N, C-alpha and C positions, 0 to 999 in steps of 0.2 A: 903377782897377777894370778898365778895358779892357786895361791892360797885364798884369794878373793873369790875365785870361781868355786872352790870347795866349800867355802862358807855359804855362798849363795845356794849351792846345791843342797847343803845341809838344811838351810833355812826353808827351801822349797819342800824338801822331804818331810820336815816337821809340820809344815802347813798341810801337806797331803795327808799325813797321819792324823792330824787333828780333825780335818774335814771328814776323813773316812770314819774316824771314831764317832763324830757327831752324826754322820749319816746312819751308821749302824744303830746308834742309840735311838735315833728318830724312828727307825724301822721297828725296833723293839717296842717303843712307846705306842706307835700306831697299831702294832699287832695286839698289844694289851688292850688298847681302847676298842678295837674291833671285837676282841674277845668279850669284853664287858658288854658292849652293845648287843652282841649276838645273844649273850646270856639273858640280858634284860628284855630282849625282844623274843624270848622263847614263846612259841606258839602253844596255846592251851587247847587241847582237843576235847570238845564237849559234845556228848551225845544227847539228843532230845527226842523223847517219845511224845509227839504231838498227837492228841486224840482226835483232831479235826482234819480239815482239808488244807492243802498247801497254799492254794491261791484264792480261796473265798472265805467269807464269813469271819467270825470272831477269831478263830484260830489261824486263819490266813494272815490277819492283821498282827497277831502275836508274832508270827514268823517274820513279817516284814520289819517290825521294830527290832527284833532280836538280831537280824542281819546287820542293821545299821550300828547297833551297839557292839556286835562282835568285831566288826572291822576296826572300830576305834580302840578296842581293848586287846587286839591281837589274839583273838579267839577263832578257832576253826570249828564251825558247827557241822555236826553230822546228824541230820534230822530225818526221822521217819514219821509217817502219818497214819492215824487210825481210821480216818474217814468217818468219824462218829459212830464206829462199831467197835465195841470193846474187844471182840474176838480178833479183829484185824489189828487193833492196838497191841494186844498181847503178843500176837505172832510176829509183828514187825519189831516190837521191843525185844523179844528173845533173840531174833537174828542180829539186831544191833549190838546187844550186850555180848553175845557169844562170838561174833565174827569181826567186830571192829575194835582196833586198839584205841582206847579212850582214857582220858585223864579224869573226867567227871561225867556224871549222868544226871539228867533232869527228867523227873517223872511227874505225871499228873494222875491223881487217883480218880479218874473218871469212872462213874458208876461203881465206885469202891472195888475196882478190879485190878489194881496195880500191885497187890501184895506179892503175886508170883514174880513180878519183875524185880521188886526190891530184894526179894530173897535170892534171886539169881545174881543180882549185882553184889549182894553180900558175899555170896560164894566166890565171886570173882575178885573180891576185895576192891570194888570200884566205888569211890566216894560218890554219894548220891544226894541230890537236893530235890525237895518236893515243891512243886509250883501250883498255886491256886487252890487245889484240893488236897488237903493233908490226910494223913492216916489217923485213925482213932487210937493208935498205940503210942506209948511214950517213945521218944527217940532212942532211949537206952536199949530198946528191943533189938536194934540193929547197930552194930559197931561202925558201919560205914555210911550210916545216915547222918549227914553232916550239916543239914540245915533245911529251912523251909521259908517260903515267902507267900503269905496267905492274906487276901483282902478281907476286910471286915464286912462280910456279906450280911451279917445280922443288922449292923448299923445302916447299911444301904437299904435293906428291906423296910426297916423301921422309918427311915426318912422318907422313902417313897410313899409309904402309907400316910404318914403325918401330913405331908404336903398335899396329898389328895383330900384328906379329911378336912384340912383347913379351908378348902374352897367351898365346902358343902354347907348348905343351910336347909332347914326343914327336915326332910326325910332322906338321909344318906343311904344309898343302896349300892353295895359293892359286888362286883363280879371279879373273882380271883382266878388267875391263870398262872399256876406255878410251872417250874421247869420240868422236874421229874421227882420221883419219890426216893431216889437213891443217892444222887450226887451231893457231896457235902455242901457245895456252894448253893444248890437249890434248897436244901434243908435249912441252911443258915438264913437265907433271904426270907424264907417262909416263916421262920421263927421270929424274925424282925417284924414282919407283918402281924403275926399273932400277938406280939407285945403291944403293938399299936392298937389292935382291936380290943385287947383287955383294958386298955386305958381310955378307950372311946366306945363306951357301951351303947351309945345311940346309933352307931353304924350297924346296919343290917347286912350281913354277908349273904347274898342270894344263893351263890353257888361257888364251889371251888373245884377246878378241874386241872388236869395236867396238859400243858401245851406241847410237851416233848421237845421243847426248844425250837419248834417248827412254826413258821408263818402259816403254812397251809393247815396244819392241825388246829392252830389257834383260830384261824378263819372259820373252819367248819364248826368248832365248838362254840364260837361266839354266835354264829347263826342259830344254833340250837338254843342257846341261852335267850336270844332275842325273840324266839317263838314263845317262850314262857313268860318273860318279864323284861323290863327295860331298866338296866342299872344306870346310875348317873356317875359311876366311877368304875374304872377297870385298872386293877393292879396286875401288871404283866412282868413276869420274871426276867424277860430280856426284850430287846428291841424287836427281834423277829416276831415274838408273840404279840407285842403291841401293834406291830404293823398288820398282822393278820386280823386282829380285832378291829383296827381302823377300817380295813377293807370291808369287813362284815357290817360295820356301823353305816358306812356309806351306802351299802346295798339296801339298807333299811331306811334310807333317807334321814339318817341322824348325822349331825355335824360333830365330828371329833374335835374335842377342845372346847366345844360350846355346849352341846347337849350332853355329852359324856366326856369327863376328864380322864386322861390316861397317863400312866407313868410307866416308863420302860427302863432298860439298863443295857449298856454296852458301849455307848458312844459310837455306834455304827454310823456310817454315812447316811443311810436311810433314816435312822433315828434322829440324827442331827438335822436333816432336812425337815423332818416332821416337827421338830421343836421350832425351827426357823419359821415354818408356816403356821404355827400356832395349833397344830393338831395334837401334839404331844406336850404335856406339861413339862416334862423333863426326861432326859436320859441319864441315868446314873452310871457310874463306872470309872474307867481309867485303868482297869485291871489288865487290859491288853498290853500295857506297859510292863507288866510284871516279869515277862520273860527276859526283856532287856535288863531290867533292874536285877534280876537273879544272876545274869552274867557279870554284873558289877560285883555282886557278893562272891561269886566263884573266883573272879579275878583277885579280889582282896584275900580270900582264903588261900589261894595259891601263892600269892606274894608273901603271906605270913607263914608259908610252909605248914599250914594246918595247926600252928601253935596258937590258936585262939579258941574260945568257947564255940560250941555249936551255934551257928548263925540262924536264929529263928526270929522272924519279924512279921507282925501283922500291920497292914497299912490301911489307911482310910481311903475309900473311894470318894468321888465328888460328883455332884449333880451339875449337869450343863442344862441351863434353862434360858429364858429370855434375857436374863441379866448378864450372862457371860458368853452366850453363843457367838456374838460378833467377834470378840477377842480370840476365842478358840479357833474360829475359822480363819481369821487373819494369820494366826501363828501356824496352824497345822492343817488347814483346809486342803493343801496340796499333798499332804502325807509324805513330805520330805523329812523323814525322821532323823536323817543324818545331821540336820541342823541343830539337834539337841547334842550338847557336849556331855556325853555320858561319863567322861573322865572326871567331871566335876562332882559326881556322886561318890567317887572312890574315897574310902576311909583307910587310915593307917592301922597297923597292927596294934598300936597303943590305943587308938580310939576304940577299936573293937574290943580290946581286952577290958576297957572301962565300961563296956556296955552301951556305947553310943549308938543311937538309931540312925538309919539312913533316912534322908529327906525325900521319901517316895510319895509324892503328892502332886496335884495339879499346879500349885504355886511354883514348885521347883521346875516343872516342865516349862512354864512361862519364863522363869528366870534364867534357865540354862540354854534356851533356844535363841540362836542368832537372829531368827526372823521375828521375834516378839518385841514390840515396843513396850518398855517398862513404864 
Protein backbone atom coordinates (compact mmCIF):
# COMPACT_ATOMS: atom_id res chain seq x y z
CA UNK A 1 0.00 0.00 0.00
CA UNK A 2 2.78 2.34 0.96
CA UNK A 3 4.58 1.43 -2.26
CA UNK A 4 1.45 2.32 -4.25
CA UNK A 5 1.22 5.71 -2.59
CA UNK A 6 4.90 6.39 -3.30
CA UNK A 7 4.37 5.52 -6.94
CA UNK A 8 1.34 7.79 -7.08
CA UNK A 9 3.28 10.67 -5.50
CA UNK A 10 6.15 10.11 -7.90
CA UNK A 11 3.72 10.14 -10.81
CA UNK A 12 2.11 13.38 -9.58
CA UNK A 13 5.54 15.00 -9.10
CA UNK A 14 6.47 14.10 -12.65
CA UNK A 15 3.24 15.62 -13.97
CA UNK A 16 3.87 18.75 -11.90
CA UNK A 17 7.43 18.96 -13.26
CA UNK A 18 6.26 18.54 -16.86
CA UNK A 19 3.53 21.15 -16.40
CA UNK A 20 5.98 23.58 -14.79
CA UNK A 21 8.43 23.00 -17.65
CA UNK A 22 5.71 23.60 -20.23
CA UNK A 23 4.53 26.71 -18.41
CA UNK A 24 8.05 28.16 -18.27
CA UNK A 25 8.59 27.30 -21.93
CA UNK A 26 5.34 29.03 -22.81
CA UNK A 27 6.43 32.14 -20.89
CA UNK A 28 9.71 32.21 -22.80
CA UNK A 29 7.88 31.86 -26.15
CA UNK A 30 5.40 34.60 -25.23
CA UNK A 31 8.28 36.83 -24.15
CA UNK A 32 10.06 36.27 -27.46
CA UNK A 33 6.89 36.96 -29.43
CA UNK A 34 6.29 40.16 -27.50
CA UNK A 35 9.89 41.17 -28.11
CA UNK A 36 9.51 40.60 -31.86
CA UNK A 37 6.20 42.49 -31.91
CA UNK A 38 7.74 45.39 -30.04
CA UNK A 39 10.66 45.50 -32.47
CA UNK A 40 8.42 45.34 -35.55
CA UNK A 41 6.16 48.02 -34.06
CA UNK A 42 9.05 50.40 -33.50
CA UNK A 43 7.83 53.98 -33.80
CA UNK A 44 9.60 56.04 -36.48
CA UNK A 45 9.93 59.72 -35.54
CA UNK A 46 9.71 62.01 -38.57
CA UNK A 47 10.15 65.78 -38.49
CA UNK A 48 8.28 67.83 -41.12
CA UNK A 49 9.00 71.45 -42.03
CA UNK A 50 5.67 72.42 -43.59
CA UNK A 51 5.93 75.81 -45.39
CA UNK A 52 2.21 76.54 -45.04
CA UNK A 53 -0.51 76.64 -42.40
CA UNK A 54 -1.58 73.78 -40.17
CA UNK A 55 -5.34 74.01 -40.62
CA UNK A 56 -6.03 75.73 -43.93
CA UNK A 57 -5.21 75.67 -47.61
CA UNK A 58 -3.15 73.23 -49.60
CA UNK A 59 -0.55 72.63 -46.89
CA UNK A 60 -3.23 72.03 -44.27
CA UNK A 61 -4.58 69.29 -46.54
CA UNK A 62 -1.07 67.84 -46.87
CA UNK A 63 -0.91 67.61 -43.07
CA UNK A 64 -4.33 65.95 -42.82
CA UNK A 65 -3.43 63.16 -45.23
CA UNK A 66 0.00 62.68 -43.63
CA UNK A 67 -1.66 62.20 -40.23
CA UNK A 68 -3.83 59.40 -41.63
CA UNK A 69 -0.86 57.64 -43.22
CA UNK A 70 1.37 58.09 -40.16
CA UNK A 71 -1.13 56.31 -37.93
CA UNK A 72 -1.24 53.29 -40.23
CA UNK A 73 2.55 53.15 -40.67
CA UNK A 74 3.44 53.57 -36.97
CA UNK A 75 5.08 56.94 -37.55
CA UNK A 76 5.14 59.81 -35.08
CA UNK A 77 5.03 63.17 -36.85
CA UNK A 78 6.71 66.24 -35.39
CA UNK A 79 5.54 69.06 -37.64
CA UNK A 80 6.31 72.79 -37.71
CA UNK A 81 4.73 75.38 -40.00
CA UNK A 82 6.18 78.28 -41.98
CA UNK A 83 2.84 80.10 -42.50
CA UNK A 84 3.87 80.83 -46.13
CA UNK A 85 6.80 82.98 -44.96
CA UNK A 86 10.22 81.58 -45.76
CA UNK A 87 11.86 83.28 -42.75
CA UNK A 88 9.38 81.64 -40.36
CA UNK A 89 9.92 78.34 -42.18
CA UNK A 90 13.69 78.56 -41.66
CA UNK A 91 13.42 79.58 -38.00
CA UNK A 92 10.93 76.84 -37.17
CA UNK A 93 12.98 74.32 -39.11
CA UNK A 94 16.19 75.17 -37.24
CA UNK A 95 14.47 74.73 -33.87
CA UNK A 96 13.01 71.40 -35.01
CA UNK A 97 16.35 70.02 -36.21
CA UNK A 98 18.38 71.29 -33.27
CA UNK A 99 16.03 70.46 -30.41
CA UNK A 100 13.97 67.40 -31.40
CA UNK A 101 15.24 63.79 -31.47
CA UNK A 102 14.29 62.65 -34.98
CA UNK A 103 14.86 59.58 -37.13
CA UNK A 104 14.13 61.36 -40.41
CA UNK A 105 13.40 64.85 -41.73
CA UNK A 106 11.12 66.05 -44.55
CA UNK A 107 11.90 69.40 -46.16
CA UNK A 108 10.18 71.48 -48.85
CA UNK A 109 12.35 73.84 -50.88
CA UNK A 110 9.81 76.66 -50.81
CA UNK A 111 11.14 79.81 -52.50
CA UNK A 112 14.50 77.98 -52.87
CA UNK A 113 15.20 78.70 -49.18
CA UNK A 114 15.69 75.26 -47.64
CA UNK A 115 19.43 74.87 -48.26
CA UNK A 116 20.33 76.15 -44.80
CA UNK A 117 18.10 73.48 -43.28
CA UNK A 118 19.51 70.58 -45.27
CA UNK A 119 23.02 71.71 -44.35
CA UNK A 120 22.04 71.74 -40.69
CA UNK A 121 20.47 68.28 -41.06
CA UNK A 122 23.68 67.11 -42.75
CA UNK A 123 25.70 68.36 -39.79
CA UNK A 124 23.35 66.45 -37.45
CA UNK A 125 23.64 63.33 -39.66
CA UNK A 126 19.86 63.33 -39.96
CA UNK A 127 18.51 61.43 -43.00
CA UNK A 128 16.52 63.92 -45.06
CA UNK A 129 13.87 63.57 -47.77
CA UNK A 130 12.73 66.35 -50.13
CA UNK A 131 9.01 66.81 -50.77
CA UNK A 132 7.31 68.53 -53.75
CA UNK A 133 10.04 71.13 -54.39
CA UNK A 134 13.49 69.63 -54.95
CA UNK A 135 16.97 71.18 -54.85
CA UNK A 136 18.83 72.01 -58.05
CA UNK A 137 21.88 70.16 -56.74
CA UNK A 138 22.66 66.44 -57.20
CA UNK A 139 21.86 64.27 -54.20
CA UNK A 140 25.58 63.37 -53.91
CA UNK A 141 26.13 66.88 -52.56
CA UNK A 142 24.72 65.76 -49.20
CA UNK A 143 25.50 62.37 -47.66
CA UNK A 144 22.26 62.34 -45.64
CA UNK A 145 19.94 63.40 -48.47
CA UNK A 146 18.17 60.06 -48.88
CA UNK A 147 15.36 60.69 -51.31
CA UNK A 148 12.78 62.92 -52.91
CA UNK A 149 9.20 62.77 -54.18
CA UNK A 150 8.40 65.39 -56.78
CA UNK A 151 5.25 65.81 -58.92
CA UNK A 152 5.64 66.36 -62.65
CA UNK A 153 4.59 70.00 -62.60
CA UNK A 154 5.77 70.53 -66.17
CA UNK A 155 3.37 67.88 -67.46
CA UNK A 156 0.54 69.38 -65.38
CA UNK A 157 1.11 72.88 -66.73
CA UNK A 158 1.28 71.51 -70.27
CA UNK A 159 -1.97 69.54 -69.93
CA UNK A 160 -3.80 72.48 -68.38
CA UNK A 161 -2.81 74.68 -71.33
CA UNK A 162 -3.59 72.08 -73.99
CA UNK A 163 -7.03 71.42 -72.51
CA UNK A 164 -7.78 75.15 -72.60
CA UNK A 165 -6.45 75.57 -76.13
CA UNK A 166 -8.53 72.64 -77.40
CA UNK A 167 -11.72 74.51 -76.48
CA UNK A 168 -10.92 77.63 -78.45
CA UNK A 169 -11.91 78.56 -81.95
CA UNK A 170 -11.29 81.74 -83.84
CA UNK A 171 -9.01 84.03 -81.87
CA UNK A 172 -7.64 82.39 -78.69
CA UNK A 173 -6.58 85.01 -76.14
CA UNK A 174 -4.83 83.88 -72.99
CA UNK A 175 -4.34 85.57 -69.63
CA UNK A 176 -1.66 83.80 -67.57
CA UNK A 177 -1.41 83.99 -63.78
CA UNK A 178 1.63 82.11 -62.50
CA UNK A 179 2.37 81.27 -58.85
CA UNK A 180 5.69 83.02 -58.27
CA UNK A 181 9.09 83.48 -59.92
CA UNK A 182 11.17 81.34 -57.52
CA UNK A 183 9.45 78.16 -56.32
CA UNK A 184 10.49 75.13 -58.42
CA UNK A 185 6.87 73.94 -58.72
CA UNK A 186 5.80 77.30 -60.13
CA UNK A 187 8.69 77.42 -62.58
CA UNK A 188 7.99 73.88 -63.80
CA UNK A 189 4.26 74.50 -64.30
CA UNK A 190 5.04 77.66 -66.23
CA UNK A 191 7.56 75.82 -68.41
CA UNK A 192 4.78 73.36 -69.28
CA UNK A 193 2.58 76.25 -70.34
CA UNK A 194 5.42 77.67 -72.44
CA UNK A 195 5.84 74.33 -74.20
CA UNK A 196 2.15 74.39 -75.09
CA UNK A 197 2.40 77.98 -76.35
CA UNK A 198 5.35 77.08 -78.58
CA UNK A 199 3.30 74.28 -80.13
CA UNK A 200 0.18 76.48 -80.54
CA UNK A 201 1.38 79.65 -82.21
CA UNK A 202 -2.18 80.85 -82.90
CA UNK A 203 -2.73 81.48 -79.19
CA UNK A 204 -2.10 85.11 -78.22
CA UNK A 205 -0.91 85.57 -74.64
CA UNK A 206 -2.30 88.95 -73.60
CA UNK A 207 -0.49 89.26 -70.29
CA UNK A 208 1.45 87.21 -67.74
CA UNK A 209 1.45 88.16 -64.06
CA UNK A 210 2.30 86.59 -60.71
CA UNK A 211 -0.65 85.73 -58.49
CA UNK A 212 1.60 84.98 -55.49
CA UNK A 213 -0.55 81.88 -54.84
CA UNK A 214 -3.23 84.24 -53.49
CA UNK A 215 -6.92 84.49 -54.39
CA UNK A 216 -7.00 88.18 -53.48
CA UNK A 217 -3.92 89.06 -55.53
CA UNK A 218 -5.32 87.13 -58.51
CA UNK A 219 -8.67 88.91 -58.12
CA UNK A 220 -7.04 92.34 -58.19
CA UNK A 221 -4.76 91.54 -61.12
CA UNK A 222 -7.61 90.03 -63.13
CA UNK A 223 -9.63 93.22 -62.59
CA UNK A 224 -6.69 95.19 -64.02
CA UNK A 225 -6.48 92.80 -66.97
CA UNK A 226 -10.19 93.18 -67.74
CA UNK A 227 -9.86 96.95 -67.91
CA UNK A 228 -7.40 96.47 -70.79
CA UNK A 229 -8.78 93.49 -72.68
CA UNK A 230 -11.02 90.43 -72.33
CA UNK A 231 -9.32 87.04 -72.57
CA UNK A 232 -11.25 83.90 -73.42
CA UNK A 233 -8.84 81.67 -71.43
CA UNK A 234 -7.16 81.97 -68.05
CA UNK A 235 -4.35 79.61 -67.08
CA UNK A 236 -4.03 79.76 -63.27
CA UNK A 237 -1.12 78.18 -61.39
CA UNK A 238 -3.39 76.98 -58.58
CA UNK A 239 -7.02 76.90 -57.52
CA UNK A 240 -6.76 79.96 -55.29
CA UNK A 241 -5.60 82.00 -58.28
CA UNK A 242 -8.37 80.57 -60.47
CA UNK A 243 -10.99 81.42 -57.84
CA UNK A 244 -9.76 85.00 -57.60
CA UNK A 245 -10.01 85.29 -61.37
CA UNK A 246 -13.54 83.83 -61.32
CA UNK A 247 -14.59 86.47 -58.80
CA UNK A 248 -13.23 89.24 -61.01
CA UNK A 249 -14.94 87.83 -64.12
CA UNK A 250 -18.30 87.79 -62.36
CA UNK A 251 -17.81 91.38 -61.28
CA UNK A 252 -17.44 92.24 -64.99
CA UNK A 253 -20.62 90.30 -65.83
CA UNK A 254 -18.65 87.55 -67.57
CA UNK A 255 -19.67 83.91 -67.07
CA UNK A 256 -16.76 81.68 -65.96
CA UNK A 257 -16.72 78.46 -67.94
CA UNK A 258 -18.75 80.00 -70.75
CA UNK A 259 -17.36 83.40 -71.68
CA UNK A 260 -13.94 82.55 -70.28
CA UNK A 261 -12.47 79.06 -69.77
CA UNK A 262 -10.26 78.55 -66.73
CA UNK A 263 -7.91 75.81 -65.54
CA UNK A 264 -6.59 75.56 -61.97
CA UNK A 265 -4.58 73.14 -59.87
CA UNK A 266 -4.74 71.69 -56.33
CA UNK A 267 -7.91 69.60 -56.04
CA UNK A 268 -9.00 72.09 -53.37
CA UNK A 269 -12.59 71.84 -52.14
CA UNK A 270 -13.43 75.21 -53.65
CA UNK A 271 -11.77 74.17 -56.91
CA UNK A 272 -13.74 70.91 -56.98
CA UNK A 273 -16.95 72.85 -56.36
CA UNK A 274 -16.12 75.15 -59.27
CA UNK A 275 -15.56 72.13 -61.54
CA UNK A 276 -18.88 70.66 -60.41
CA UNK A 277 -20.64 73.95 -61.20
CA UNK A 278 -19.00 74.23 -64.61
CA UNK A 279 -17.05 77.38 -63.78
CA UNK A 280 -13.66 75.67 -63.86
CA UNK A 281 -12.70 73.37 -66.72
CA UNK A 282 -10.46 71.31 -64.47
CA UNK A 283 -8.44 71.31 -61.30
CA UNK A 284 -5.18 69.46 -61.82
CA UNK A 285 -3.27 67.98 -58.92
CA UNK A 286 -3.28 65.23 -56.36
CA UNK A 287 0.09 66.33 -55.03
CA UNK A 288 -1.35 67.01 -51.56
CA UNK A 289 -1.09 63.20 -51.26
CA UNK A 290 2.70 63.41 -51.64
CA UNK A 291 3.36 63.93 -47.92
CA UNK A 292 1.56 60.70 -47.05
CA UNK A 293 3.24 58.88 -49.92
CA UNK A 294 6.62 60.10 -48.71
CA UNK A 295 5.90 58.53 -45.32
CA UNK A 296 5.46 55.22 -47.15
CA UNK A 297 8.90 55.73 -48.71
CA UNK A 298 10.45 56.54 -45.34
CA UNK A 299 8.77 53.49 -43.78
CA UNK A 300 10.27 51.27 -46.50
CA UNK A 301 13.68 52.90 -46.25
CA UNK A 302 13.65 52.34 -42.50
CA UNK A 303 12.56 48.70 -42.83
CA UNK A 304 15.44 48.12 -45.24
CA UNK A 305 17.87 49.73 -42.77
CA UNK A 306 18.92 52.14 -45.50
CA UNK A 307 20.35 49.28 -47.57
CA UNK A 308 18.65 50.47 -50.77
CA UNK A 309 19.45 53.12 -53.38
CA UNK A 310 18.47 56.72 -52.82
CA UNK A 311 14.68 56.86 -53.26
CA UNK A 312 13.89 59.38 -55.95
CA UNK A 313 10.57 59.41 -57.75
CA UNK A 314 8.60 61.77 -59.93
CA UNK A 315 4.87 61.15 -60.07
CA UNK A 316 2.18 62.22 -62.50
CA UNK A 317 -0.61 64.45 -61.29
CA UNK A 318 -4.14 64.08 -62.66
CA UNK A 319 -6.91 66.37 -63.81
CA UNK A 320 -10.31 66.25 -62.14
CA UNK A 321 -12.96 67.47 -64.55
CA UNK A 322 -16.56 66.78 -65.53
CA UNK A 323 -15.72 63.15 -66.40
CA UNK A 324 -14.47 62.04 -62.98
CA UNK A 325 -15.61 64.65 -60.46
CA UNK A 326 -18.58 62.53 -59.34
CA UNK A 327 -16.47 59.47 -58.53
CA UNK A 328 -13.85 61.53 -56.72
CA UNK A 329 -16.46 63.19 -54.51
CA UNK A 330 -18.12 59.84 -53.78
CA UNK A 331 -14.79 58.42 -52.64
CA UNK A 332 -13.13 61.38 -50.93
CA UNK A 333 -15.67 64.16 -50.65
CA UNK A 334 -15.78 63.79 -46.85
CA UNK A 335 -11.95 63.90 -46.60
CA UNK A 336 -11.78 60.72 -44.52
CA UNK A 337 -8.27 59.90 -45.71
CA UNK A 338 -7.90 57.00 -43.28
CA UNK A 339 -10.10 55.00 -45.67
CA UNK A 340 -7.09 54.72 -47.95
CA UNK A 341 -4.99 51.71 -46.98
CA UNK A 342 -1.54 53.29 -47.22
CA UNK A 343 0.07 49.96 -46.31
CA UNK A 344 -0.83 48.72 -49.77
CA UNK A 345 1.73 51.13 -51.21
CA UNK A 346 4.57 49.52 -49.22
CA UNK A 347 7.38 47.97 -51.28
CA UNK A 348 9.93 45.41 -50.14
CA UNK A 349 13.68 45.88 -50.02
CA UNK A 350 13.96 43.57 -53.03
CA UNK A 351 11.41 45.62 -55.02
CA UNK A 352 13.24 48.85 -54.28
CA UNK A 353 16.66 47.37 -55.06
CA UNK A 354 15.31 46.44 -58.50
CA UNK A 355 14.14 50.03 -59.05
CA UNK A 356 10.42 49.36 -58.85
CA UNK A 357 8.36 52.56 -58.77
CA UNK A 358 5.57 53.30 -56.30
CA UNK A 359 2.02 53.48 -57.77
CA UNK A 360 1.45 57.07 -56.67
CA UNK A 361 -1.51 58.23 -58.76
CA UNK A 362 -5.28 58.79 -58.73
CA UNK A 363 -6.07 55.24 -59.90
CA UNK A 364 -4.33 53.73 -56.87
CA UNK A 365 -6.20 56.12 -54.58
CA UNK A 366 -9.48 54.79 -55.95
CA UNK A 367 -8.24 51.18 -55.75
CA UNK A 368 -6.86 51.34 -52.19
CA UNK A 369 -9.79 53.23 -50.62
CA UNK A 370 -12.49 51.25 -48.85
CA UNK A 371 -15.10 53.87 -49.74
CA UNK A 372 -14.67 53.56 -53.52
CA UNK A 373 -16.82 51.40 -55.75
CA UNK A 374 -14.55 49.78 -58.31
